[in-house]
LUMLUMVEX-444964 format. One record per residue (C-alpha): x, y, z; residue number from 1. Coordinates in steps of 0.25 Angstrom, whole numbers, m for minus. Layout:
REM residues N
x, y, z, num
X, Y, Z, NUM
...
This chain:
REM residues 535
x, y, z, num
462, 365, 353, 1
457, 370, 367, 2
456, 385, 369, 3
465, 392, 379, 4
460, 400, 390, 5
473, 405, 396, 6
487, 406, 389, 7
500, 413, 396, 8
513, 414, 390, 9
526, 417, 398, 10
541, 418, 394, 11
552, 413, 404, 12
567, 413, 403, 13
575, 401, 409, 14
589, 401, 414, 15
595, 399, 400, 16
588, 412, 395, 17
579, 404, 387, 18
565, 409, 385, 19
553, 400, 387, 20
539, 403, 384, 21
528, 397, 393, 22
514, 396, 388, 23
503, 392, 397, 24
489, 389, 392, 25
476, 384, 398, 26
467, 374, 391, 27
452, 378, 392, 28
446, 364, 392, 29
456, 357, 401, 30
460, 369, 409, 31
474, 364, 408, 32
486, 373, 409, 33
497, 370, 399, 34
511, 375, 400, 35
519, 377, 387, 36
534, 380, 387, 37
541, 385, 375, 38
555, 388, 374, 39
559, 399, 364, 40
571, 391, 358, 41
564, 378, 356, 42
550, 383, 355, 43
547, 372, 344, 44
553, 361, 352, 45
550, 362, 367, 46
536, 364, 371, 47
532, 359, 385, 48
517, 357, 389, 49
515, 355, 404, 50
500, 354, 409, 51
498, 359, 423, 52
496, 347, 432, 53
486, 353, 441, 54
477, 357, 429, 55
479, 343, 423, 56
474, 336, 435, 57
463, 345, 437, 58
449, 339, 435, 59
441, 344, 423, 60
431, 355, 426, 61
417, 352, 422, 62
410, 360, 411, 63
410, 374, 414, 64
395, 376, 409, 65
387, 366, 417, 66
374, 370, 410, 67
379, 366, 396, 68
388, 354, 397, 69
394, 349, 383, 70
385, 339, 377, 71
390, 324, 375, 72
396, 321, 362, 73
393, 310, 352, 74
394, 296, 359, 75
397, 303, 372, 76
389, 298, 385, 77
377, 307, 388, 78
379, 305, 404, 79
381, 319, 410, 80
392, 319, 421, 81
387, 330, 431, 82
399, 330, 439, 83
408, 334, 426, 84
396, 341, 419, 85
398, 334, 406, 86
394, 321, 399, 87
401, 308, 401, 88
413, 306, 391, 89
411, 292, 388, 90
407, 287, 374, 91
393, 280, 372, 92
389, 268, 363, 93
383, 271, 350, 94
369, 276, 352, 95
370, 277, 367, 96
370, 290, 375, 97
378, 285, 387, 98
391, 278, 389, 99
392, 264, 396, 100
394, 270, 410, 101
382, 279, 409, 102
373, 270, 401, 103
364, 268, 414, 104
359, 282, 412, 105
354, 279, 398, 106
339, 277, 398, 107
340, 266, 387, 108
351, 259, 395, 109
348, 244, 398, 110
362, 239, 398, 111
370, 246, 410, 112
365, 248, 425, 113
372, 254, 437, 114
381, 245, 445, 115
373, 241, 458, 116
386, 243, 466, 117
390, 257, 460, 118
381, 265, 452, 119
393, 273, 447, 120
395, 262, 436, 121
386, 254, 428, 122
386, 240, 422, 123
380, 232, 411, 124
367, 225, 416, 125
370, 211, 411, 126
384, 212, 417, 127
379, 217, 431, 128
382, 204, 438, 129
396, 203, 434, 130
398, 217, 437, 131
393, 216, 451, 132
404, 205, 454, 133
415, 214, 450, 134
410, 228, 452, 135
420, 236, 460, 136
409, 242, 468, 137
403, 229, 473, 138
402, 227, 488, 139
414, 221, 494, 140
414, 209, 503, 141
415, 213, 518, 142
429, 210, 524, 143
431, 202, 537, 144
433, 214, 545, 145
421, 222, 540, 146
411, 227, 551, 147
402, 238, 547, 148
404, 252, 554, 149
412, 245, 565, 150
421, 257, 567, 151
411, 268, 566, 152
409, 274, 580, 153
395, 281, 578, 154
387, 278, 565, 155
376, 287, 569, 156
385, 299, 570, 157
389, 297, 555, 158
374, 297, 551, 159
372, 311, 557, 160
370, 322, 546, 161
369, 337, 546, 162
365, 347, 536, 163
377, 356, 538, 164
391, 351, 538, 165
401, 353, 550, 166
409, 363, 541, 167
396, 371, 539, 168
393, 371, 553, 169
407, 376, 557, 170
406, 388, 547, 171
392, 392, 552, 172
397, 393, 567, 173
399, 406, 573, 174
413, 412, 575, 175
411, 410, 590, 176
406, 396, 589, 177
417, 392, 579, 178
428, 398, 588, 179
422, 390, 600, 180
422, 377, 592, 181
437, 379, 588, 182
441, 382, 602, 183
434, 369, 607, 184
442, 361, 597, 185
455, 368, 600, 186
453, 366, 615, 187
450, 351, 613, 188
462, 350, 604, 189
471, 356, 615, 190
465, 347, 626, 191
467, 334, 617, 192
481, 337, 614, 193
485, 344, 627, 194
496, 353, 620, 195
502, 340, 614, 196
507, 342, 599, 197
506, 330, 589, 198
520, 326, 586, 199
526, 326, 572, 200
533, 313, 569, 201
538, 311, 555, 202
546, 300, 549, 203
556, 303, 538, 204
559, 295, 525, 205
569, 287, 532, 206
558, 278, 537, 207
554, 274, 523, 208
569, 273, 519, 209
572, 263, 531, 210
561, 254, 526, 211
564, 256, 511, 212
551, 261, 508, 213
548, 268, 495, 214
538, 279, 495, 215
532, 289, 484, 216
539, 300, 491, 217
533, 314, 495, 218
523, 317, 506, 219
518, 303, 507, 220
531, 296, 509, 221
534, 305, 521, 222
520, 301, 527, 223
522, 286, 524, 224
536, 287, 530, 225
531, 294, 543, 226
519, 283, 544, 227
529, 272, 543, 228
538, 278, 553, 229
528, 280, 563, 230
523, 265, 561, 231
538, 261, 563, 232
540, 269, 575, 233
528, 261, 582, 234
533, 248, 577, 235
522, 246, 567, 236
529, 241, 555, 237
529, 227, 559, 238
526, 215, 549, 239
517, 208, 559, 240
507, 219, 560, 241
495, 221, 552, 242
494, 235, 545, 243
480, 241, 543, 244
480, 253, 534, 245
466, 261, 536, 246
462, 269, 524, 247
473, 262, 516, 248
469, 268, 502, 249
480, 263, 492, 250
488, 257, 503, 251
500, 266, 503, 252
502, 266, 518, 253
502, 251, 518, 254
512, 250, 507, 255
522, 258, 515, 256
519, 251, 528, 257
521, 238, 521, 258
534, 243, 515, 259
539, 246, 529, 260
534, 234, 536, 261
538, 223, 526, 262
532, 210, 522, 263
525, 202, 527, 264
515, 211, 533, 265
500, 213, 534, 266
492, 225, 529, 267
477, 229, 529, 268
472, 241, 521, 269
458, 247, 524, 270
451, 256, 515, 271
437, 257, 510, 272
440, 261, 496, 273
447, 252, 485, 274
459, 259, 481, 275
469, 256, 469, 276
478, 249, 480, 277
491, 254, 473, 278
500, 251, 485, 279
493, 237, 487, 280
500, 234, 473, 281
513, 240, 478, 282
512, 231, 490, 283
512, 218, 481, 284
524, 222, 474, 285
537, 216, 480, 286
550, 211, 474, 287
551, 196, 474, 288
536, 193, 476, 289
527, 186, 467, 290
516, 195, 463, 291
507, 184, 458, 292
504, 180, 472, 293
503, 194, 478, 294
488, 195, 479, 295
480, 185, 488, 296
465, 190, 486, 297
454, 185, 495, 298
441, 179, 489, 299
434, 192, 492, 300
443, 201, 484, 301
436, 214, 487, 302
438, 214, 502, 303
452, 212, 504, 304
465, 209, 496, 305
477, 202, 503, 306
491, 205, 496, 307
501, 195, 499, 308
515, 197, 494, 309
521, 184, 491, 310
536, 181, 488, 311
540, 171, 478, 312
542, 161, 489, 313
529, 153, 489, 314
532, 146, 502, 315
530, 159, 510, 316
520, 158, 521, 317
508, 168, 523, 318
515, 175, 535, 319
525, 180, 524, 320
514, 187, 516, 321
511, 202, 517, 322
496, 204, 517, 323
488, 216, 513, 324
473, 217, 514, 325
464, 228, 510, 326
451, 230, 516, 327
441, 238, 508, 328
432, 243, 519, 329
429, 255, 527, 330
436, 256, 541, 331
423, 258, 548, 332
420, 244, 545, 333
433, 238, 548, 334
434, 228, 560, 335
449, 224, 561, 336
446, 213, 572, 337
440, 205, 560, 338
452, 206, 551, 339
459, 193, 551, 340
473, 199, 546, 341
474, 206, 560, 342
473, 194, 568, 343
484, 193, 579, 344
491, 205, 572, 345
494, 219, 576, 346
488, 230, 568, 347
494, 243, 563, 348
484, 253, 558, 349
490, 263, 548, 350
483, 274, 539, 351
488, 286, 532, 352
477, 298, 531, 353
465, 290, 536, 354
454, 300, 534, 355
445, 305, 544, 356
435, 295, 550, 357
443, 284, 544, 358
453, 286, 556, 359
442, 285, 566, 360
437, 272, 560, 361
451, 267, 560, 362
453, 270, 575, 363
440, 264, 578, 364
443, 252, 570, 365
456, 250, 577, 366
450, 252, 591, 367
439, 242, 588, 368
450, 232, 583, 369
458, 233, 596, 370
446, 232, 604, 371
443, 218, 598, 372
458, 214, 597, 373
466, 221, 608, 374
481, 226, 605, 375
479, 223, 590, 376
483, 237, 585, 377
498, 240, 585, 378
498, 254, 580, 379
491, 264, 571, 380
495, 275, 562, 381
484, 284, 556, 382
487, 297, 548, 383
475, 305, 551, 384
468, 314, 541, 385
454, 320, 536, 386
448, 323, 549, 387
437, 331, 542, 388
430, 318, 538, 389
429, 312, 552, 390
416, 308, 556, 391
410, 309, 571, 392
404, 295, 570, 393
417, 289, 567, 394
427, 297, 575, 395
433, 288, 585, 396
433, 296, 598, 397
420, 304, 600, 398
422, 304, 615, 399
435, 313, 613, 400
426, 323, 605, 401
416, 323, 616, 402
426, 325, 627, 403
430, 339, 620, 404
415, 342, 618, 405
414, 339, 603, 406
402, 332, 597, 407
399, 327, 583, 408
397, 341, 577, 409
409, 346, 583, 410
417, 334, 578, 411
412, 337, 563, 412
416, 351, 564, 413
430, 348, 569, 414
432, 338, 557, 415
429, 350, 548, 416
439, 359, 555, 417
450, 348, 553, 418
450, 352, 538, 419
456, 365, 541, 420
469, 357, 544, 421
470, 352, 529, 422
461, 361, 520, 423
472, 370, 516, 424
472, 385, 513, 425
465, 391, 501, 426
473, 401, 494, 427
470, 415, 490, 428
470, 420, 476, 429
484, 427, 477, 430
490, 414, 483, 431
484, 405, 472, 432
490, 414, 461, 433
504, 414, 468, 434
502, 398, 469, 435
498, 397, 455, 436
511, 405, 450, 437
519, 396, 459, 438
513, 383, 454, 439
517, 387, 440, 440
531, 385, 444, 441
529, 371, 450, 442
532, 359, 443, 443
522, 348, 440, 444
526, 339, 452, 445
524, 350, 462, 446
510, 353, 456, 447
506, 338, 456, 448
510, 337, 471, 449
502, 349, 474, 450
490, 343, 467, 451
491, 331, 476, 452
491, 338, 489, 453
479, 347, 485, 454
471, 335, 480, 455
474, 328, 494, 456
469, 340, 502, 457
457, 342, 493, 458
453, 327, 494, 459
452, 328, 509, 460
444, 340, 509, 461
434, 335, 499, 462
431, 323, 507, 463
424, 331, 517, 464
420, 344, 509, 465
426, 352, 521, 466
435, 361, 513, 467
436, 374, 522, 468
440, 388, 518, 469
435, 401, 512, 470
433, 403, 497, 471
442, 415, 499, 472
454, 411, 507, 473
457, 426, 509, 474
445, 427, 518, 475
444, 423, 532, 476
440, 409, 535, 477
427, 407, 541, 478
433, 401, 554, 479
441, 414, 556, 480
454, 406, 557, 481
466, 407, 548, 482
471, 396, 539, 483
482, 392, 549, 484
472, 392, 561, 485
463, 383, 554, 486
473, 373, 549, 487
479, 372, 564, 488
465, 371, 569, 489
461, 360, 559, 490
473, 352, 563, 491
469, 353, 578, 492
455, 348, 574, 493
461, 336, 567, 494
471, 332, 579, 495
459, 334, 589, 496
451, 323, 582, 497
464, 315, 581, 498
466, 315, 596, 499
453, 309, 598, 500
457, 297, 590, 501
470, 296, 598, 502
461, 296, 611, 503
452, 286, 605, 504
464, 276, 602, 505
470, 279, 616, 506
456, 276, 623, 507
456, 262, 616, 508
469, 258, 621, 509
478, 262, 609, 510
492, 266, 614, 511
502, 277, 609, 512
491, 285, 601, 513
496, 298, 596, 514
495, 308, 584, 515
507, 311, 576, 516
511, 320, 564, 517
517, 310, 556, 518
521, 320, 545, 519
521, 335, 544, 520
510, 343, 537, 521
519, 345, 525, 522
517, 331, 521, 523
502, 330, 526, 524
492, 339, 532, 525
486, 326, 539, 526
499, 323, 546, 527
494, 317, 559, 528
494, 302, 562, 529
488, 294, 573, 530
498, 284, 578, 531
496, 272, 588, 532
507, 263, 594, 533
498, 253, 601, 534
509, 244, 605, 535
């Protein structure tokens, strides 16, 4: 039985004047808090155990003593995992020191070799040829629309490296220089917007109800409803159009767009990563359809998959099929003019939270397409986010920056300052203690929702390692600005960069380009969208 490092006992009285004894213990090894409730009258019958969800989902900490990690047991792999500060837990064959996965590190090994495509896994030497044919890391055949780096504005600017990061350079600036830099940004922002505020246009749930669309509820449902509402407002939910989702991920946005548009229709999902495609499977499910004929897969299976929903009527023509194609490629290499599905059709570009430079690559991709095929883009809806990972070599409108006197170094510093809009506020010790007391009264559902929100915010900041703030939140910030001032300034930095994107599209003939707050900050800190009604 594990030792207990902490044990607290309290007695409470409920409305029925029944006493209840609550015992809370902390397990030393797992660091899990266990809540034990015992009622006085039925102490032998009713004992409830509830594990704190936050503690349960927390990653196990590495061994506290890095100099003396526990030695491997009998039949345990002798490969030392540095990241976890322990030995591999897998079992070994009799007489072997390493498991099958780590056999390549055995000096006497002659059976397994690292995979040529991915050294993270190994393969038996005699089965190498068969493995190479089905390895998930094997190079995929190039799509018809592949053109390397066709959407990158300046490749040389991406190769430029410096010893210090932009954040370090900002913190090393004198107070006078930093204040001047902030003033330059504010003056540029005021000139770019000319005292015009970005409108807030939110669509309620009626839009989903009118189209009989089922959602998972919560914050995502409100965001999806507003996106569909804006597309419907600009007449961009028509079956004859082709919908291209950039940064599609699991394909959730395409799923709801298809529910609103109906069948038959055409969808193209672009993402460089191979996801589980959960919503692709949902798209195939439809009452009265023959699931045996749902998938029609090309010969080069790795490059694209067309999903055609076919009814039991075998005489249905190709025009009555809904087509969904996935492109596993980077947006920087996407040439839409070479894509056969777009021939003689209008394109509707959509994306929800297209991170940083992916937005600039998408806008460059669309402009290149309209230059090759005029009047081919009907409308655009892109929910913007993660400006901290924008790159100067990919930013679509450097002339806009030059107009306001900003160079590449200034641009990189502005990207750092955009994190102030979303990084949150660190709590003092007194605030943490009061929050912990309040959290004990919350139910499991509320704790799980808080976890999801915190995970989302942390993931965005981990991508760029730009988490900003003092170790002690009670001390003044290095910038001399309060938390509220930094948040407001960070949002202005974001909108200043977004206005450059608006001007870029206008300069290339796109009509009715504007920025809109499609939801409030209550539902998403990244609540700004770029909308184009090009008809």
